C-alpha positions in Angstrom: -34.7 0.1 22.5 -31.3 0.8 21.0 -28.2 -0.3 22.9 -25.5 2.3 23.9 -22.2 2.7 22.1 -20.4 1.3 25.1 -22.6 -1.8 25.0 -22.0 -2.2 21.3 -18.3 -1.9 21.8 -18.3 -4.5 24.6 -20.2 -7.0 22.4 -17.8 -6.4 19.5 -14.8 -6.8 21.8 -16.0 -10.2 22.8 -16.5 -11.4 19.2 -14.1 -14.0 17.8 -12.7 -13.6 14.3 -14.8 -16.5 13.2 -18.1 -14.8 14.3 -17.6 -12.0 11.7 -19.5 -12.3 8.5 -17.4 -11.0 5.6 -19.7 -12.2 2.8 -20.8 -8.6 1.9 -17.2 -7.2 1.9 -15.7 -7.0 -1.5 -12.4 -8.9 -1.9 -9.2 -6.8 -2.5 -6.1 -7.5 -4.4 -2.7 -5.8 -4.9 -4.2 -3.5 -7.5 -6.8 -2.2 -5.0 -4.0 -1.2 -2.6 -1.6 0.2 -5.3 -2.3 3.8 -4.5 -3.2 3.5 -0.8 -1.6 5.9 1.5 -1.0 5.8 5.3 -2.3 9.0 7.0 -1.0 9.2 10.5 -2.5 12.0 12.4 -0.1 14.4 14.1 0.6 13.9 17.7 -1.3 16.3 20.0 0.4 18.0 22.9 -1.4 18.0 26.3 -1.8 21.5 27.6 -3.7 23.4 30.4 -6.0 25.9 29.0 -8.1 28.3 31.0 -11.5 29.0 29.3 -14.8 30.4 30.6 -17.0 27.7 32.2 -19.8 28.6 29.9 -17.6 28.0 26.8 -16.5 24.6 28.1 -20.1 23.6 29.0 -21.3 24.6 25.5 -18.6 22.4 23.8 -19.4 19.5 26.1 -23.1 19.9 25.2 -22.3 19.8 21.5 -20.1 16.7 21.7 -20.0 15.1 25.2 -17.3 12.6 24.0 -15.0 14.5 21.7 -15.4 18.1 22.9 -11.6 18.5 23.0 -11.3 17.4 19.4 -14.0 19.9 18.4 -12.2 22.7 20.3 -9.0 21.7 18.4 -10.8 21.7 15.1 -12.3 25.2 15.7 -8.9 26.6 16.7 -7.2 25.0 13.6 -9.8 26.5 11.3 -9.3 29.9 12.9 -5.5 29.5 12.5 -5.8 28.5 8.9 -8.1 31.4 8.0 -5.8 33.9 9.7 -2.4 32.8 8.5 -0.4 35.5 6.9 2.3 33.4 5.3 4.7 33.9 8.3 6.1 30.8 9.9 
């Protein structure tokens, strides 16, 4: 039987640095990181949004942990597809 995500995270959280096996991870040098970029996601603003209960239930069914991110993604896609070039 597979263990839950929460159980996996608990086990990982209890691991010491010395418990981690890095033998299969390739080593990196300064050339590897030369063109690396830092992508910080934009801050999200908490809001109160009134939506139909059936809509909320559907999103929660799709992604129980992450339904708000999914709703945000859908809204962003809609916004991008309907932009008219106006600010």
